[in-house]
KEKE-3310 file (N, C-alpha, C; in steps of 0.2 Angstrom, whole numbers, plus 5000, padded with zeros to 4 digits):
npx = (5004:5003:5005:5005:5016:5012:5009:5003:4991:4983:4988:4984:4991:4987:4994:5008:5017:5022:5026:5034:5031:5017:5017:5023:5013:5003:5009:5010:4996:4993:5001:4994:4983:4973:4963:4957:4947:4931:4919:4909:4895:4889:4876:4866:4857:4859:4870:4874:4883:4895:4907:4907:4918:4906:4912:4919:4908:4902:4912:4912:4899:4900:4909:4903:4906:4916:4930:4931:4940:4943:4943:4956:4964:4954:4949:4946:4946:4944:4939:4945:4941:4951:4952:4960:4964:4967:4956:4961:4970:4960:4954:4964:4969:4967:4963:4965:4960:4966:4957:4955:4943:4928:4924:4922:4911:4902:4890:4876:4878:4869:4862:4867:4856:4845:4847:4847:4833:4827:4831:4825:4811:4809:4813:4802:4791:4794:4793:4780:4774:4778:4772:4759:4758:4760:4772:4783:4796:4802:4819:4832:4845:4843:4840:4852:4860:4855:4858:4871:4875:4883:4892:4901:4905:4923:4927:4936:4945:4937:4926:4909:4897:4884:4886:4893:4883:4873:4881:4882:4869:4864:4872:4868:4855:4857:4863:4853:4844:4851:4850:4836:4834:4838:4828:4810:4804:4788:4780:4767:4761:4765:4763:4764:4778:4784:4780:4786:4800:4801:4800:4811:4821:4820:4823:4836:4843:4841:4847:4861:4863:4863:4873:4884:4884:4887:4900:4906:4906:4917:4921:4914:4917:4929:4938:4943:4953:4964)
npy = (4994:5011:5028:5044:5059:5073:5084:5079:5069:5056:5040:5023:5008:4993:4981:4985:4986:4999:5002:5012:5024:5025:5025:5038:5047:5043:5048:5061:5065:5061:5071:5082:5080:5071:5057:5047:5040:5044:5035:5042:5041:5047:5056:5063:5076:5070:5072:5073:5070:5074:5087:5105:5115:5118:5113:5102:5094:5092:5085:5073:5068:5066:5055:5046:5044:5048:5050:5056:5066:5062:5072:5084:5091:5097:5088:5079:5064:5060:5048:5047:5044:5036:5041:5036:5024:5006:4992:4982:4990:4999:4990:4987:4999:5014:5031:5044:5060:5073:5085:5101:5105:5114:5110:5095:5089:5083:5072:5067:5051:5036:5022:5005:4997:5005:5010:4998:4994:5005:5003:4990:4994:5004:4996:4987:4995:5001:4990:4986:4998:4997:4985:4988:4997:4989:4988:4982:4972:4957:4953:4945:4950:4954:4941:4935:4943:4941:4927:4927:4932:4930:4925:4937:4955:4960:4965:4975:4966:4960:4968:4972:4959:4962:4974:4969:4962:4972:4979:4971:4968:4981:4984:4975:4980:4992:4988:4982:4993:5001:4993:4993:5006:5007:5007:5011:5000:4992:5003:5013:5025:5043:5046:5034:5031:5042:5039:5027:5030:5039:5030:5021:5031:5035:5022:5020:5031:5028:5015:5019:5027:5017:5009:5017:5019:5006:5003:5013:5010:5008:5020:5027:5030:5040:5043:5032:5029:5036)
npz = (5000:4995:5000:4994:4995:5006:4997:4986:4977:4986:4984:4983:4980:4979:4975:4976:4989:5000:5014:5021:5015:5017:5031:5034:5030:5039:5051:5048:5048:5061:5068:5065:5073:5070:5073:5067:5053:5047:5038:5025:5016:5001:4991:4978:4985:4998:5007:5021:5030:5025:5027:5023:5012:4998:4987:4991:4995:4983:4976:4984:4982:4968:4969:4977:4990:5005:5015:5031:5042:5060:5074:5077:5063:5050:5038:5022:5013:4997:4985:4968:4951:4939:4923:4913:4917:4915:4914:4923:4931:4937:4945:4955:4959:4967:4969:4982:4985:4995:5004:5012:5025:5031:5044:5054:5050:5058:5064:5074:5081:5077:5086:5083:5084:5082:5068:5062:5064:5058:5045:5042:5044:5034:5022:5022:5021:5008:5000:5001:4996:4982:4979:4980:4970:4959:4952:4953:4945:4940:4936:4927:4930:4943:4949:4947:4955:4968:4969:4970:4982:4997:5012:5022:5024:5024:5038:5051:5063:5078:5076:5080:5079:5075:5068:5057:5051:5048:5039:5028:5025:5022:5011:5001:5000:4994:4982:4976:4974:4965:4954:4952:4949:4936:4927:4924:4930:4930:4929:4924:4923:4925:4938:4945:4942:4949:4962:4964:4962:4973:4983:4982:4983:4996:5002:4998:5004:5018:5018:5015:5027:5036:5032:5034:5048:5052:5047:5054:5067:5076:5079:5088:5101:5103:5113:5118:5108:5108)
capx = (5000:5007:5002:5010:5017:5006:5007:5001:4985:4985:4987:4985:4993:4986:4999:5014:5017:5027:5024:5037:5027:5011:5019:5024:5006:5000:5013:5008:4989:4994:5004:4988:4978:4968:4963:4954:4943:4924:4916:4903:4892:4886:4873:4863:4852:4860:4877:4874:4889:4901:4908:4909:4913:4902:4916:4920:4902:4901:4917:4910:4893:4902:4913:4899:4908:4922:4933:4931:4944:4940:4947:4962:4963:4947:4951:4942:4949:4939:4941:4944:4942:4956:4949:4965:4966:4964:4951:4965:4972:4954:4952:4969:4972:4962:4966:4961:4963:4965:4954:4953:4936:4926:4924:4922:4904:4900:4883:4875:4878:4863:4864:4866:4849:4841:4848:4844:4826:4824:4832:4820:4805:4809:4812:4795:4787:4795:4791:4773:4772:4780:4767:4753:4758:4761:4777:4789:4796:4808:4823:4837:4851:4841:4841:4859:4863:4853:4861:4878:4876:4886:4897:4900:4911:4929:4928:4942:4944:4933:4920:4903:4893:4878:4888:4894:4876:4870:4885:4881:4862:4863:4876:4864:4849:4860:4864:4846:4841:4855:4847:4829:4835:4840:4822:4804:4800:4782:4776:4763:4759:4769:4762:4767:4785:4786:4780:4791:4806:4802:4801:4818:4826:4820:4826:4843:4845:4841:4853:4867:4864:4864:4880:4889:4884:4890:4907:4909:4905:4923:4923:4909:4920:4935:4942:4947:4958:4969)
capy = (5000:5017:5034:5049:5064:5078:5089:5076:5065:5050:5034:5017:5003:4986:4976:4988:4988:5003:5004:5018:5030:5025:5027:5045:5050:5042:5052:5068:5066:5061:5077:5086:5078:5066:5051:5042:5043:5042:5034:5046:5040:5053:5055:5069:5077:5066:5072:5076:5068:5077:5094:5110:5119:5115:5109:5095:5090:5090:5079:5067:5066:5063:5049:5042:5043:5052:5049:5063:5065:5063:5076:5088:5095:5096:5085:5074:5061:5058:5044:5050:5039:5038:5039:5033:5017:5000:4988:4979:4995:5001:4985:4986:5005:5020:5038:5048:5067:5076:5092:5104:5106:5119:5106:5088:5087:5078:5070:5063:5044:5032:5016:5000:4994:5010:5010:4991:4994:5009:5000:4985:4997:5007:4991:4984:5000:5002:4984:4987:5003:4994:4980:4992:5000:4984:4990:4977:4968:4953:4953:4940:4952:4953:4934:4934:4947:4937:4921:4929:4935:4925:4928:4944:4959:4959:4971:4974:4960:4962:4972:4969:4955:4966:4979:4966:4960:4978:4981:4966:4969:4988:4984:4972:4984:4997:4985:4981:4999:5003:4989:4995:5013:5007:5009:5012:4994:4991:5009:5014:5032:5047:5046:5028:5032:5046:5036:5022:5034:5041:5024:5019:5036:5034:5016:5021:5035:5024:5010:5023:5028:5011:5006:5021:5017:4999:5004:5018:5008:5008:5027:5029:5032:5042:5044:5025:5027:5041)
capz = (5000:4995:5000:4992:5000:5007:4992:4980:4979:4990:4980:4986:4976:4983:4973:4977:4996:5002:5021:5023:5013:5021:5038:5034:5029:5045:5055:5047:5051:5069:5070:5064:5078:5067:5077:5063:5048:5047:5032:5024:5009:4998:4985:4977:4990:5004:5009:5027:5034:5022:5028:5018:5008:4993:4982:4994:4995:4976:4974:4987:4978:4962:4970:4981:4997:5007:5022:5035:5048:5066:5078:5074:5057:5047:5032:5019:5008:4992:4979:4961:4946:4934:4916:4909:4920:4912:4919:4929:4936:4940:4951:4959:4961:4968:4972:4986:4985:5002:5004:5018:5025:5036:5050:5053:5047:5063:5064:5080:5079:5079:5088:5078:5085:5079:5061:5060:5065:5053:5038:5041:5043:5027:5017:5022:5018:5001:4996:5001:4991:4975:4977:4979:4963:4954:4947:4954:4940:4941:4931:4927:4934:4950:4951:4947:4961:4974:4970:4971:4989:5001:5016:5026:5022:5028:5042:5056:5068:5084:5074:5083:5074:5073:5063:5051:5048:5045:5033:5023:5023:5019:5005:4997:4998:4989:4975:4973:4972:4959:4948:4951:4946:4929:4923:4928:4932:4926:4930:4917:4923:4928:4946:4947:4941:4954:4968:4964:4963:4979:4988:4981:4985:5004:5004:4997:5010:5024:5018:5016:5034:5040:5030:5037:5055:5053:5046:5059:5074:5080:5080:5092:5107:5101:5119:5119:5103:5109)
cpx = (5004:5003:5007:5011:5011:5004:5004:4995:4988:4983:4989:4986:4993:4992:5006:5015:5023:5025:5028:5033:5020:5012:5020:5018:5003:5003:5011:5001:4989:4996:4998:4983:4973:4969:4960:4950:4936:4922:4909:4900:4889:4882:4869:4857:4853:4868:4878:4880:4895:4901:4908:4916:4910:4906:4918:4914:4901:4906:4915:4904:4895:4905:4908:4900:4914:4924:4934:4935:4941:4945:4953:4960:4957:4949:4946:4946:4944:4941:4940:4945:4947:4953:4953:4967:4963:4960:4955:4967:4966:4953:4957:4972:4966:4966:4962:4964:4961:4962:4954:4946:4934:4926:4924:4915:4901:4892:4881:4874:4872:4866:4863:4859:4844:4841:4846:4837:4823:4825:4826:4813:4804:4809:4805:4791:4788:4793:4783:4771:4773:4774:4761:4752:4759:4766:4784:4790:4803:4812:4829:4843:4849:4842:4848:4863:4861:4857:4868:4880:4878:4891:4896:4906:4917:4930:4934:4940:4941:4927:4913:4899:4887:4880:4890:4888:4873:4874:4883:4874:4861:4867:4871:4858:4851:4861:4858:4843:4845:4852:4840:4829:4837:4834:4816:4800:4794:4778:4773:4761:4765:4769:4765:4775:4787:4786:4785:4798:4807:4803:4808:4823:4826:4824:4834:4846:4846:4847:4860:4869:4866:4871:4885:4890:4888:4898:4910:4908:4911:4925:4918:4912:4928:4940:4946:4952:4963:4975)
cpy = (5006:5023:5039:5054:5069:5082:5086:5072:5059:5044:5028:5012:4996:4981:4979:4990:4993:5006:5010:5024:5031:5028:5035:5049:5049:5047:5059:5069:5066:5068:5083:5085:5074:5060:5045:5045:5040:5041:5038:5045:5046:5052:5062:5070:5073:5066:5075:5075:5071:5084:5098:5111:5115:5111:5102:5091:5087:5084:5073:5064:5063:5056:5044:5041:5048:5049:5055:5062:5066:5066:5079:5091:5093:5094:5080:5071:5058:5054:5048:5044:5041:5036:5036:5026:5012:4997:4985:4984:4998:4996:4985:4993:5010:5026:5041:5055:5070:5084:5095:5106:5111:5116:5099:5085:5082:5078:5066:5055:5040:5025:5011:4997:4999:5010:5003:4991:4999:5006:4995:4988:5000:5002:4988:4989:5001:4996:4984:4992:5000:4989:4983:4995:4995:4986:4987:4972:4964:4953:4948:4943:4953:4946:4933:4937:4943:4931:4921:4931:4929:4928:4935:4948:4958:4966:4970:4969:4964:4966:4968:4965:4958:4971:4975:4964:4966:4980:4977:4967:4976:4988:4981:4976:4989:4995:4984:4988:5002:4999:4992:5002:5013:5008:5010:5006:4993:4997:5011:5022:5036:5047:5039:5028:5037:5043:5030:5025:5036:5036:5022:5024:5036:5028:5017:5026:5032:5019:5013:5024:5022:5008:5010:5020:5011:5000:5009:5016:5009:5015:5030:5033:5034:5043:5037:5024:5032:5038)
cpz = (5000:4996:4999:4997:5001:5002:4986:4982:4982:4986:4983:4980:4979:4981:4974:4984:4997:5009:5024:5021:5016:5028:5039:5034:5036:5051:5054:5050:5058:5071:5070:5069:5076:5071:5073:5057:5048:5040:5031:5017:5007:4992:4984:4982:4997:5005:5016:5031:5031:5024:5022:5017:5002:4988:4985:4994:4988:4974:4978:4984:4972:4963:4974:4988:4999:5014:5025:5041:5055:5071:5074:5068:5053:5040:5029:5014:5003:4986:4972:4956:4941:4927:4912:4911:4916:4917:4925:4934:4940:4946:4956:4962:4962:4971:4976:4986:4992:5001:5011:5019:5031:5043:5049:5051:5052:5063:5070:5078:5081:5082:5083:5078:5081:5071:5058:5059:5059:5046:5037:5040:5036:5021:5017:5019:5010:4997:4996:4996:4984:4974:4976:4972:4957:4949:4949:4949:4941:4935:4932:4931:4941:4953:4952:4954:4967:4975:4971:4978:4993:5006:5019:5023:5027:5032:5047:5061:5075:5082:5077:5077:5071:5067:5057:5047:5045:5039:5027:5020:5019:5012:4999:4995:4993:4982:4972:4970:4966:4953:4947:4948:4939:4924:4927:4930:4927:4927:4923:4917:4926:4936:4948:4947:4947:4961:4969:4965:4970:4984:4988:4983:4993:5006:5003:5002:5016:5024:5018:5023:5038:5038:5033:5044:5056:5052:5051:5066:5078:5082:5085:5099:5106:5107:5120:5113:5103:5112)
residu = (MET:LEU:VAL:THR:SER:ALA:SER:ALA:PRO:VAL:VAL:PHE:HIS:VAL:ASP:GLU:PRO:ASP:PRO:ASP:ALA:PHE:ALA:HIS:SER:ILE:GLN:ARG:TRP:ARG:ARG:GLN:GLY:VAL:THR:GLY:TRP:ARG:TYR:ALA:PRO:ALA:ALA:PRO:GLY:ASP:ALA:ALA:GLY:VAL:PRO:GLY:PRO:GLY:SER:VAL:ARG:SER:ALA:ALA:ILE:ASP:ALA:GLY:SER:ALA:LEU:VAL:SER:VAL:ASP:GLY:ALA:SER:LEU:ALA:LEU:ILE:PRO:LEU:ALA:ASP:ALA:ASP:ALA:THR:GLU:LEU:GLN:ALA:ARG:ASN:THR:PHE:THR:LEU:ARG:GLU:PHE:ALA:THR:ASP:ASP:HIS:GLY:ALA:ILE:ALA:PRO:GLU:SER:LEU:ALA:ASP:VAL:ASP:ARG:THR:LEU:LEU:THR:THR:LEU:THR:GLU:SER:ILE:THR:THR:LEU:GLU:GLN:LEU:ASP:VAL:ALA:ARG:TRP:ARG:ASP:ASP:VAL:ARG:ASP:LEU:LEU:SER:GLY:TRP:SER:GLY:GLU:PRO:ALA:MET:PRO:PRO:GLY:THR:ASP:HIS:ARG:ALA:ILE:SER:ILE:ALA:ALA:ARG:SER:GLN:ARG:VAL:LEU:GLU:LEU:VAL:ASP:LEU:ALA:ASN:ASP:ASP:HIS:GLY:GLY:SER:ARG:THR:SER:ARG:GLU:ILE:GLY:GLU:ARG:ALA:SER:ALA:LEU:ARG:GLU:LEU:SER:ARG:THR:ALA:ARG:ALA:ALA:HIS:ALA:ALA:ALA:TRP:ASN:THR:GLY:LEU:ARG:ASP:THR:GLY:THR:ARG:ARG)
# end
């Protein structure tokens, strides 16, 4: 893993380890008082966990997520796509550019029990809405996605089992929503299209919040990490 110097984009090469370069970046962040990085998903109309200015939020929305510093300097690391990268490079390399932010974009953390309950409730309501509209349409790619689900995400050792379960479930919901947004399903009128889109939008927002809560569970008590 390689992280470039402070003056350049932060580049991670999975297949080219360079622990010295990575250590230098970690040391710099520590000198700035950063004690960790919070995962903040972002989408149009839903970037509450990403701090300003607007240019940072826009970059995070384009990328779909950001890493926001915890304590110390107000920073954000945002992934950037390399348009010139080959398919192999795109799988093995990603770039994070460092931004200075207005603050840490802190949001009140919800308990895992709360986000789990909210996700389940929203999922149930969304399914009910789609069934009432009769716009749910089965597709082969959905069947392929469901059949390919197995195992759990590779989270840090010691992660709460509930967080692992929520991370897996919310990721699956987000993948399904992405597929559903490819078309209008079986919607026949503008009203049905609007109601279907609204249900999927709310489900996506809730799933992103649950996904972030699951991955950020280790940052709930920053005092234990100093």
